[in-house]
Residue frames as qw, qx, qy, qz and C-alpha x, y, z in Angstrom:
[[0.773, 0.096, 0.284, -0.559, 60.44, 86.09, 80.19],
 [0.137, -0.227, 0.942, 0.205, 60.79, 82.35, 79.34],
 [0.764, 0.250, -0.007, -0.595, 58.37, 80.86, 76.88],
 [0.146, -0.230, 0.950, 0.154, 58.38, 77.09, 76.38],
 [0.686, 0.071, -0.323, -0.648, 56.00, 75.06, 74.25],
 [0.786, -0.245, 0.483, -0.300, 54.53, 71.91, 75.62],
 [0.938, 0.097, 0.326, 0.066, 56.28, 68.74, 74.61],
 [0.597, 0.757, -0.132, 0.228, 58.91, 70.69, 72.74],
 [0.785, -0.270, -0.101, 0.548, 62.58, 70.55, 73.50],
 [0.371, 0.396, 0.104, 0.833, 62.94, 74.05, 72.17],
 [0.242, -0.761, -0.425, 0.427, 62.52, 77.03, 74.52],
 [0.322, 0.658, 0.154, 0.663, 62.43, 80.59, 73.37],
 [0.433, -0.457, -0.343, 0.697, 63.93, 83.27, 75.54],
 [0.141, 0.861, 0.257, 0.415, 62.58, 86.71, 75.34],
 [0.512, 0.003, -0.304, 0.804, 65.17, 89.09, 76.57],
 [0.261, -0.904, -0.305, -0.149, 64.06, 91.67, 79.00],
 [0.435, 0.389, -0.359, 0.729, 66.49, 94.32, 80.15],
 [0.551, -0.772, -0.312, 0.053, 66.53, 95.03, 83.76],
 [0.274, 0.635, -0.294, 0.660, 68.37, 98.01, 85.15],
 [0.595, -0.495, -0.499, 0.391, 69.54, 97.80, 88.65],
 [0.060, -0.924, 0.003, -0.378, 69.40, 101.10, 90.31],
 [0.591, 0.119, -0.478, 0.639, 72.56, 101.88, 92.03],
 [0.350, -0.804, -0.397, 0.273, 72.09, 103.46, 95.32],
 [0.268, 0.866, -0.007, 0.423, 72.78, 107.12, 94.90],
 [0.612, 0.019, -0.399, 0.682, 75.96, 108.09, 96.57],
 [0.286, -0.913, -0.292, -0.002, 75.59, 110.48, 99.48],
 [0.674, -0.188, -0.002, 0.714, 79.25, 111.51, 99.29],
 [0.190, 0.478, 0.219, 0.829, 78.60, 114.79, 97.29],
 [0.392, -0.771, -0.276, -0.419, 76.10, 115.85, 99.90],
 [0.736, -0.593, -0.133, 0.299, 78.21, 115.01, 102.88],
 [0.633, -0.001, 0.077, 0.770, 81.30, 116.58, 101.29],
 [0.043, 0.668, 0.270, 0.692, 79.35, 119.75, 100.48],
 [0.543, -0.793, -0.184, -0.205, 78.34, 120.15, 104.07],
 [0.833, -0.351, -0.072, 0.422, 81.78, 119.30, 105.32],
 [0.046, -0.923, 0.195, 0.328, 83.45, 122.24, 103.49],
 [0.629, 0.685, -0.367, -0.026, 86.33, 122.31, 101.18],
 [0.925, -0.074, -0.204, 0.312, 89.26, 119.91, 101.59],
 [0.223, -0.934, 0.266, -0.079, 92.09, 121.01, 103.87],
 [0.274, -0.589, 0.760, 0.019, 94.40, 118.08, 104.17],
 [0.897, 0.263, -0.266, -0.235, 95.12, 114.86, 102.08],
 [0.498, -0.527, 0.688, -0.019, 96.88, 111.78, 103.39],
 [0.787, 0.435, -0.370, -0.235, 98.26, 109.29, 100.89],
 [0.423, -0.545, 0.716, -0.103, 99.73, 106.00, 101.91],
 [0.470, 0.280, -0.790, -0.275, 100.72, 102.64, 100.48],
 [0.802, -0.226, 0.274, -0.481, 98.16, 99.98, 101.74],
 [0.636, -0.212, 0.741, 0.035, 98.51, 96.25, 101.70],
 [0.577, 0.326, 0.699, 0.268, 97.00, 95.91, 98.24],
 [0.282, 0.766, 0.347, 0.463, 96.26, 99.48, 96.90],
 [0.202, 0.209, -0.170, 0.942, 97.16, 103.06, 97.43],
 [0.262, -0.671, -0.675, 0.157, 94.89, 104.47, 100.14],
 [0.126, 0.356, -0.029, 0.925, 93.92, 108.02, 101.03],
 [0.207, -0.674, -0.621, 0.342, 92.07, 110.12, 103.53],
 [0.142, 0.463, 0.183, 0.856, 90.83, 113.66, 102.80],
 [0.230, -0.526, -0.594, 0.563, 89.95, 116.02, 105.69],
 [0.104, 0.718, 0.454, 0.517, 87.63, 118.95, 105.28],
 [0.022, 0.470, -0.183, 0.863, 87.31, 122.41, 106.68],
 [0.599, -0.426, 0.085, -0.673, 84.44, 121.35, 109.06],
 [0.439, -0.382, 0.756, -0.299, 85.93, 118.13, 110.26],
 [0.903, 0.268, 0.057, -0.331, 84.70, 115.77, 107.59],
 [0.268, -0.470, 0.796, 0.272, 86.76, 112.87, 106.41],
 [0.876, 0.387, -0.061, -0.281, 86.45, 110.87, 103.15],
 [0.356, -0.523, 0.756, 0.170, 88.70, 107.87, 102.69],
 [0.889, 0.385, 0.110, -0.223, 89.20, 105.21, 100.00],
 [0.675, -0.265, 0.524, 0.447, 91.60, 103.76, 97.59],
 [0.324, 0.688, -0.336, -0.556, 93.11, 104.70, 94.27],
 [0.844, 0.082, 0.529, -0.043, 92.38, 101.79, 92.04],
 [0.633, 0.773, -0.041, -0.027, 93.77, 103.31, 88.84],
 [0.177, 0.785, -0.569, 0.168, 97.33, 103.24, 90.11],
 [0.876, -0.034, -0.471, 0.103, 99.16, 99.94, 90.84],
 [0.700, -0.707, 0.016, 0.102, 100.68, 99.51, 94.30],
 [0.794, -0.109, 0.164, 0.575, 104.17, 99.15, 92.72],
 [0.344, 0.760, 0.157, 0.529, 103.94, 102.64, 91.05],
 [0.347, 0.088, -0.353, 0.864, 105.89, 105.48, 92.64],
 [0.082, -0.584, -0.627, 0.509, 104.04, 107.61, 95.11],
 [0.054, 0.329, -0.158, -0.929, 104.04, 110.60, 92.74],
 [0.216, -0.144, -0.765, -0.589, 101.74, 108.73, 90.32],
 [0.300, -0.541, -0.777, 0.120, 99.27, 107.96, 93.14],
 [0.183, -0.482, -0.275, 0.812, 99.62, 111.59, 94.41],
 [0.117, 0.127, -0.406, -0.898, 98.84, 113.02, 90.99],
 [0.322, -0.368, -0.786, -0.379, 95.60, 110.84, 90.72],
 [0.294, -0.592, -0.639, 0.394, 94.56, 111.95, 94.19],
 [0.092, -0.322, 0.006, 0.942, 95.19, 115.57, 93.26],
 [0.199, -0.160, -0.635, -0.729, 92.85, 115.16, 90.32],
 [0.367, -0.487, -0.792, -0.032, 90.18, 113.64, 92.59],
 [0.297, -0.540, -0.419, 0.667, 90.52, 116.37, 95.29],
 [0.035, -0.181, 0.255, 0.949, 90.59, 119.13, 92.69],
 [0.231, -0.278, -0.711, -0.603, 87.44, 117.82, 91.07],
 [0.369, -0.574, -0.703, 0.201, 85.57, 117.59, 94.41],
 [0.208, -0.483, -0.222, 0.821, 86.61, 121.07, 95.47],
 [0.042, 0.047, -0.415, -0.908, 85.60, 122.55, 92.05],
 [0.315, -0.352, -0.751, -0.461, 82.27, 120.70, 91.72],
 [0.447, -0.578, -0.670, 0.133, 81.12, 120.91, 95.31],
 [0.329, -0.742, -0.252, 0.527, 82.53, 124.31, 96.47],
 [0.418, 0.880, 0.174, 0.144, 83.46, 126.17, 93.29],
 [0.223, -0.885, 0.382, 0.145, 87.12, 126.60, 94.19],
 [0.798, 0.443, -0.372, 0.170, 90.31, 125.44, 92.57],
 [0.688, -0.690, 0.225, -0.013, 92.86, 123.91, 94.90],
 [0.547, 0.577, -0.586, 0.159, 96.50, 123.02, 94.91],
 [0.885, -0.466, -0.002, -0.014, 98.18, 120.38, 97.08],
 [0.217, 0.749, -0.586, 0.221, 101.74, 120.63, 98.39],
 [0.952, -0.158, -0.261, 0.013, 103.06, 117.16, 99.35],
 [0.035, -0.710, 0.636, -0.300, 105.57, 116.41, 102.04],
 [0.585, 0.048, -0.808, 0.049, 106.72, 113.09, 103.46],
 [0.668, -0.636, -0.026, -0.384, 105.05, 112.04, 106.76],
 [0.363, -0.638, 0.641, -0.224, 106.81, 110.49, 109.71],
 [0.815, -0.021, 0.572, -0.092, 105.90, 106.98, 108.62],
 [0.182, -0.247, 0.748, 0.589, 107.44, 105.29, 105.60],
 [0.014, 0.297, 0.817, 0.495, 105.24, 105.17, 102.46],
 [0.004, -0.812, -0.553, 0.185, 102.93, 107.99, 103.87],
 [0.275, 0.197, 0.161, 0.927, 102.64, 111.48, 102.44],
 [0.000, -0.701, -0.499, 0.510, 100.76, 114.54, 103.71],
 [0.248, 0.425, 0.431, 0.757, 99.18, 117.10, 101.29],
 [0.035, -0.497, -0.360, 0.789, 98.45, 120.55, 102.45],
 [0.257, 0.597, 0.657, 0.383, 95.53, 121.82, 100.45],
 [0.065, -0.472, -0.148, 0.867, 95.22, 125.50, 99.62],
 [0.491, 0.763, 0.377, -0.185, 92.96, 127.47, 97.42],
 [0.660, 0.283, 0.287, 0.634, 94.75, 128.19, 94.15],
 [0.244, 0.664, 0.109, 0.698, 96.29, 131.65, 94.12],
 [0.456, -0.819, 0.061, -0.342, 95.97, 132.29, 97.84],
 [0.345, 0.527, -0.695, 0.348, 99.11, 132.02, 100.00],
 [0.454, -0.354, 0.592, -0.564, 97.34, 130.95, 103.26],
 [0.160, 0.043, -0.984, -0.064, 96.58, 127.40, 103.98],
 [0.649, -0.329, -0.247, -0.640, 93.10, 125.95, 104.62],
 [0.666, -0.083, -0.724, 0.161, 94.56, 123.30, 106.94],
 [0.474, -0.617, 0.230, -0.584, 93.17, 123.36, 110.52],
 [0.970, -0.178, -0.147, -0.082, 94.42, 119.87, 111.26],
 [0.141, 0.762, -0.582, 0.247, 97.85, 120.66, 112.82],
 [0.647, -0.395, 0.598, -0.260, 97.44, 117.77, 115.34],
 [0.943, 0.245, 0.217, -0.060, 97.35, 115.22, 112.49],
 [0.600, 0.714, -0.325, 0.158, 100.69, 116.22, 111.03],
 [0.685, 0.150, -0.541, 0.465, 102.72, 114.97, 113.98]]
């Protein structure tokens, strides 16, 4: 609120705090319905490391890893993505997961097969995506 006195060159500003409400992300709701993650793709984009996470029921979440510079080795980006996928699986589905990485057919692309920790079988149902 701005208060000014007539004829005065002095103005007094009363600070009011406004909080902008961020739109609530629908990602947790969508990822919960889509099932646990089954496949992770990691690739070097033009400006940032990019990823796509595929889920048991056909959902896909994609984005970038802003915390890791593009010049960093893929292992650093993969480690950060593993943390993200593990957190989602734990928070939304109550399972711990492990990711086994392998190079994809394209340069600077890696495929991560997601399994539930301690179980030998894979959750991956996206065989067509692997080549």
